[in-house]
N, C-alpha and C positions, 0 to 999 in steps of 0.2 A: 183293430187292435193286435198287436203281436202277441203270439201263442207263447205262454209260459212254459219253460222248459221243465220237464219232470225229473226226478232223481229218487233211486231206491237206496235205502241204507243196505250196507253189507258189512260182514264181519269175518276176519280170518284170525284164527286163534288156536293155541293148544290147550289142553286142559291139565288138570293135576296129574293126569297119568297119560291121556292121549295126546297124540302128535298133533302138529299143525295141520288145519283143515278149514275148509269153508264151513261157517257155523250159520250164517244168515246171508241170503241172496234174493235177487229179484224173481219173481215167479217165473219170467220169460226164459231166465237162465236154468233154473230148478227144472221146469217142464221139459227143456230141451237137453237135460243132462250136461249141462254145460257150465253149471256152478264151480267146477273144478279149476276153470281158467282164472277166477279171482285168486285162488291160493297161488297159482303159476305167477301171477302178475304183480301182486302187491307184495312187496318186501320191506323190511325195516331199514336195512343199510343204505337204502339209495335215496333216502328223505332229502328234500332241498333245505335250503338255509332257514326257511320258516317252518320246517317241520313236517311239510306236507309234498306230495307229489300227484301229478296228473298224468295218467298213462292212457294210450290209445290202443285198444284192443280188437281182435277179429277172431271170431269163431265161426266154422263152416256152418253149423246149425242155427246160428242167430244172427249172422253178419256182424258189422261193427259196432263197437259201444266205447264209451270212455268210462275210466274211473278215476276218482280223486280221494286220496286217502292220507291218513296220519297213523301214528302208532303212539301207545303210551303204555307204561308199566303200571298195573293197577294196585290199589291199596286195599286193606281189609274193608275199608268203609265203602269202597265202590261196590263190593259184593254183598255187604250187608251194612245197611244204613244204621243199625242198632248196635255194630260192633264197639266194644270198649275200647279196642285198638285201632280204631278207624285210620290213624295215619300211618300205621305199619305196612310194609310191602306184602302184598299177597303173593304166595310161593306154591310151587308144585311139589310133589313128593320128595324130590330131591334138594328142594331148598332155593331153586332158581325163581327168580321173580317171573310172575305171569304178565306177560306182553301180549297186547292185542293190536291188531291192525283193522282199522274201521274206516268208513267213508261212504261215498255215494257212487251209484251207477248211473249213468245217463245215456239214452240212444241218441243224445244230440252231442255235439261237438264242445266239450268243456274247455274253457279258458285255461290260463296258466295257474290262476290261483284261486282258492276256494273261500267262500264266505264263511265266517265262524259260525253262523246261525245254522248253517247246513251241516256242518261238522257237529255241532250240539245236537241237532235232531238226530244225525246218524249215531251218535254216541249213546243217546237215550235208547234208541232201538237196539243198538248192538249189546249194551250190557243187560238188556232185559232178556235177550236170547243167550247172552253167555252164561247168565245164572241158571238158566234151565238146562243148557248144556252140561254145566259143572254138576248139576244134580243127578244127570244119568248119562256119562260120557259114553259107555259102551251102547247104550241103546237110542242115542239122540239122532234124529234125522235133520237134515238141513231145513232150517226154517225159512219161510218166505216172507219177504218185507212187503210194505206197503208204499206206494208213490207219495210224493209230496212236491209242492212247486220250490224249485230251485231258487234260491238268491244269487247263487254264484253265475257268473257271466257264462253263458253258452249260446251256441247258434245251431241253426237248423242244419243237419247233415245232408250234404249233397247225395243224390240218388245215384249218381254214376260219376265216374273219373277219378283221378287222384288228387286233383287240386285242392279238394276241401278237406282232405285227410290232415288231422292235426293231432299233436301228442309228441310224447317222448319215444315210445318203443311200441312194438306190435308184441301181444302176448295171447296165450290161450291156446289150448289143444285144438286141432282140426283146422288151423288156417289153411285157406286154399289160396293165399297170395303167391302168385308165380315169383320165381327168382329175379326176373327183371324188375317186378314191381317192387319188391323189398329193396333191391339196389338203388332204384329211382328214388325210393323214399329216404334211403339213407343218405343219398347225395343232397337231397332237398334239406334234410335235418341238419347236415354238417353245414350247408350254406346259411341255414337260418341260424345255427348256433354262432357261426362267425360273426354274423351281423349284430347279434344279441350280445355277444362278448364285447364287440367294439362299442356298442351303445353302453355297456356297463363301464368300461374303461373311460368314456367320455363323461359318463355321469359322476363317477369318483373324482375324476380330475376337477370337475366343476364343484365339488363339494365345498371348497374353500370359501366360496362366496354365499352358499346356501345356508339355509337354517338346519340346525339339526335337533333333535328331540330327545328329551329325558323323559323316561316313564318312571312312576313310582307305583308300587302295588302294595297296599295296607289294608287291613280289616277296619273298615269304617262303621261296622255294626258289632254288636256283641261286647264280651267283656274286654276287648282291646280297644274300644271306639275311642275312649278318651285320650289313651296314650297315642293312638294313631293320629288323631287331630293334632296333637302338640308336636309330633314327629313331622307331620306334614307342613305345619306352621313354621318349624324350624328350617325346613327345606326351602320353603317360598322366601323366608327372609334372606338366606344365603344367595338365592338366586337374584333377589331384588338388589341386594348390596353389590352384586357383581354387575348390576347394569343389564341384566338378562343376556350376558355374553360370556362366551368361554374363548379368550384369545380373540381371534377374528371371526369366531363363529356366533350367529344369533342363535339363542337356544329357546325352544319351545318346551313347555312343561305339562305333561298330561298325568293328572292323578287317577288312578284305577282303585276300585273296591274290590278286594279279593276274599269279602265276606258275603254271606246271605242271610237273611232273616231266618230261614229255616234251620240253618247250622249254627245260629247265634255265634257267629265268628268265621274265621276263614273256611273256605270250603274248597276242596280240591278241583271242581270244575271251574271254580272262579279263578283261581290260582293259574291253572293251565290256559284258561282263555286269555287271562291278562298277558301271560308269557308269550303266547302265539300272536297276540294282537301287536306286540312290540317287535317281535321277529319278523313279522310281515311288512312292517313299515320301514322302508328303504332308508328314512331320515333318522331312524333310531340309532343313538350313540351310547346311551347308558340307560340301565335299568336299575333302579334303587328298590331293593326289597329282597325277600319278604321279610315281614316282622318276627314271624315264627320259624324256627328251623325246618320243622315238618312241611311248611309251605314251601320253602326254599328247596328242599329235596324235590319237590315236583317242578318247579321253575327251573332250576338250573339245567337239567338235561335239554330242555327245549332252547334255552339261550344259548348253551354251549354250542348246540348244533348250528345256531345262527351267527356265532362268533360276536355276540353282543356282550360288553362288559356289564357285570352285575355287582353291585355294592350294597351289603346289608347293613343296616345301622344297629343291628340287634341280634343276630344269629350267634348261638353259642356252641351248638352240636359240634363236637369234635370231628366226628366222621365226614362232615361236608368237604373238609379239606385235607385231613391227614389220616393215615393208618396208625395202627398201635393198639395197645390194651384198652385204650378208651373208646375205641371204634368198634362198630359192628363188622360181621364179615362181609366183605365186598365193598366196604367203604374205603376211600372215597371215589374209587374207579366207576362204580356204577351210576354215579351222577354226572359222569362226563363220557357219554357213548361214542363220542366222536373223538375222544382223546385230548379235546381242545379246553384247557383251563381258562376260564373267563371270570371267576368268582372270587371277590374278595370281601373281607368284614373288618369293620373298625373297632370291634370289641374283643376283648380276650375271650378265649374258648372256654368250654367247660373243664378242660384240663387245668386251667387256672382257678376257676370258680370251685372246683372241687377242693383244691388246696386251701382256697380262702374260708370256705364253710369248715373244713376241718380245723383250720387254724384258730378260728373264733370258738369253736365248740372245745378244743382243747384248753385255750386260755379261760373259758368259762368254768372249767372244771368237770366237764362231762366224764363220767366213769362208765357208764352202760347207755349205749345209744342204740335207738331204733331208727332204721333206714326203711323208709316207705317212698314208694314211686308209683307214678301212673304208668300206662303201657304205651304212651306215645313215643316218637322217635327221640324227642327232647328228654323226657323224664327218664326212659331207660338209659340214654347216653350219659346224662349227668349222674345217675346212680353209679354206672360203672366207674366213673372218675372219683366219685365220693369214696367208694370203697377203697380204692387204691390210696387215695390220700390219707384216709382215717387209718388205714392199717400201717401206713408209713410214719404216722404220728403216734402209733402206739394207743389207738382209740378201740375200744371194745364194741363190736356190733352184736347185740343181743337179739335183735329182730331184723330180718330182711325181707319184707313183703311186698306185693303188688297191692296198692289200694285202688281197686276197681270202683267205678261209679256204680251205685246200686241202692238198695233199699237202706232205710235207717236202721233197720235191724242188723244187716250186714256190717254197716259201719260201727255200730256199737260193739258188735262181736270183735272186729278187728282191734278196736280200742281197748276193749277188755283183753285180748291176748298181749297187747303191748304193755298194758299195765300190770299183768301178772308176770311180765319177764323181769320186773324190777328196774325198767329203763328210766333214767333220770333226764334224758334228753332225747327229742325225736326231731329228725330231720325229714323234709318232705321234697322229693325231686318230681316236679311236675308243673302243670299249668293250671290257672284258675278254671278254664273251661272244663276241667275233668274232674269236676266235683271236690275240689280242694277246700273250699269253705265248710262243706259239711263234714270232711275229714277232720279238719281242725277243731271244729265244734265238738265232735265226739271225742277226740284225743284230750281236749281241754276238761271235758267232764271226767273222763276215767282216770286222768293223771293231773289231779290239781296242782301239784308242785313241780311238775316237769317244765324244762325249758323247751320252747318250740322254735324250730328254724325252718326257713323256707328259701328258695332260690329265686332268681329274677323272673321265672315263670309266674309267680305269684306275687311279685312287686308292683302291681297296679291298683287302680281305685275300685275296680271290680271285686278285689280281694279285701283291700283295706278299709273301705268305706260302707258302713252298715246301711246306709241310704242308697247304695247302689248295689245292694244284695250281698255286701261282703261281711266281715266278722263283726260281731258286737265289740264294742270299745273295750269290755273287760277282758275279752280273749285276745283282741288284737294287741293290747299292751304287753302281753306275755311273748309275743311274737317277735323274732329278728329274721331280716332277710338281706341276701346279698345282691347287688345290682352292679353291672359293668359300667357304673356312673358314680359320681360323687357330687355332694352338695357344694355350695358356694365356698364355703371354708376349704374345701379340698381342690378347687379350681385354680389354675394359673391365671396370670392377668388377662389373657385373651378370653378365658372362659368367663370370668367376671364380666368382662366387658359386653360378652354375649348376652348375658342375663339382663344387663341394663338395656341393651338394644331391644331384646325381645319384649321387655316390659313396656317400652315406648311403642314398640310396633303393634303390641296387642295389649293395651291398658287394661282390658277386662280380663286378663289372664296372666297375672302377675307371678303366679307361683306354678309354672308349668311342670308337666311330668318330668322326671330326671333324663328321659330319652330324648326329649326335645332339642338338646344340644347335639346329640348323635344324628338327628336328622339334618341339622345344620350342617355338621361335618361331612356327612355322606354326600349332600349336594356340593359342597365346596370341593370335596375331592374329586367328585365327577367333573366339575368345570376344570379343575386343575388338569386331570388327565387329558381331557378333550383339547384344552390349549397346548398342553406339552406334545400331544400327538402330531402337531403339525399340518396333518392332512384331514383329520375329521373322520377317517375311515374306521371301520369297527376294529380290524386287527391292530391297527396303530394305537387306538385307544387303550385297547387291552394291553398291549406292549408297555405303554405309558404308565397305566395303572400298576402293573407289576413292576415296574422300575421306580416306583415311590419310595424315597430314601430320606430319612431324618426330616420329615414334614413337620414344621412347626404349626400346631393348630389349636382349636379351643379345648380339645380333650387332651392336649399333651404332645409331646415329639414322638413321632412313630415312623417306622417303615413298613411296607407290605412284602412278605417274604415270598419264596417261590412257590408255596402253596397257597397263598391268598390270604394268610393270617397277618394280623397286626402283631407288633413287637410290643404293644402295650401290655403290662401284666397288673394292673390295679384294679381292685373292686372296692366299691363301697359297702359299709355296714349300715343298715337302716333299722330304726325302730319304727314302730307305728302309733302315731298319735293323731287325734282329731281327724280320723279317718284318711290319713296321707303317710306315706314313707317319709321318715325324718332323718336325714344323715346324721351319723354318729361319728364315725372316723373311716379313714382310707386303710385298706389292707393291701399292702405290697408285697407281691409274691415274685417268684422267679419263674422263667420259662421251663417246662420240662425237658 
């Protein structure tokens, strides 16, 4: 029976104050004081299209070894699972994102690709060591990692000669390889690279007769489960109606779950794992997702590096695509580390939603408004748009606070502060999973006559239906929410036809979530971009996506601008009745 190759997790990172260094390494490198070779060899800027790299190293005191690695920017949730701002970027003392490089070390020869499960194992060990490092950066010594059985392809290293030496480059202090050996390896590497490049060209030319793959990543567990189920159903209906084809290309569809039971919704590890899976698949043409803006903030950088077209059916955070007062510092550039724009959305951003909510509150006669937000990327971004729009419309903000998940006593105290301000309207910017139901219940008790408003982040059944843990009917009746969708009365003829077709395809679900139609259109746009690309190659599909002009669709006629934003500007206003969002009217706004 063949011997299983072993791997050791490693981590190279900087702290909040300390510079880049090796934080975690195999014992054989630490004992030989050769762990510094990892920091020398592993870099962020030279990752491959799938976001990983395999490098061959040599050190005088330990001999040859392989490393395979990836990198990621961490969130507060990565450092503290109980953090209330789990989706926010973790930063150093200068406000720069904390980025880590982690992976596996093997004394065998690693192949060109890494198994996702190996990276997950390495990440778990790396994060554990990184948290310890942050707790005492000045006194931290390099931690040693334990070996595990690799799932990545590897082969036994030859004991002599150069024929068996594989990898991309030689790295690490103390290399004793003579100049002729390094030159010979360089010539061999160039020859291999030429052959590989030719193979890639042949593969791309032949793509016209091959299948392409569309991946979708949605939270199939937690508060967004029902919405995701209906969005997926819409996607599958569009693909079925197209006969499973995009122009001359046969299309495979893979649905991925970006949630976990523990997180009760989308989870950073699942989001990143899904994006890497799609990036590594050479047949990947388009990635549909993610459902929440904070999740897309994690998947976009991975897919941007791989030049995979990404279409979200629901993201509204302004900073994913544009700069400006509605965006956070560093947005959107930080989501596109390679500089390659690959992401588009088919719903109007929060710059439009902020206008829509402010317009509704003004028409409802709000005089003194409280603005509450959660600490997530989406909630904080929409709150910025809300403030700008409310001030532009002359609405007075009397309370502007962060509504953190916490004890009932804390929520009641917040509600009392809002009540004592004399607010006659309260608007919440955030998502259901961040304790919005409890916040609204406390507000309803403290302000029995105030008008209550929410955004699309709470426009789901987990918020509106008491049987699913949502608001009691008496409180829900006081709430209005905005969604980048409209009801049947606001749809065009194609949209109404979609509802009829959906009902026939899914007779047990004749009243789908308002986002089901966006799932349908996201798939339809993906198929259209693949067909218009002509070649089915990733870059040509992205070019076709960004060339979308005056597209007639079930959600209206729109174009995709150079930033990846739709030109649609309408939101729907929904009341809550019988546990579901009920469409009231269309709010037509203008682009900022």
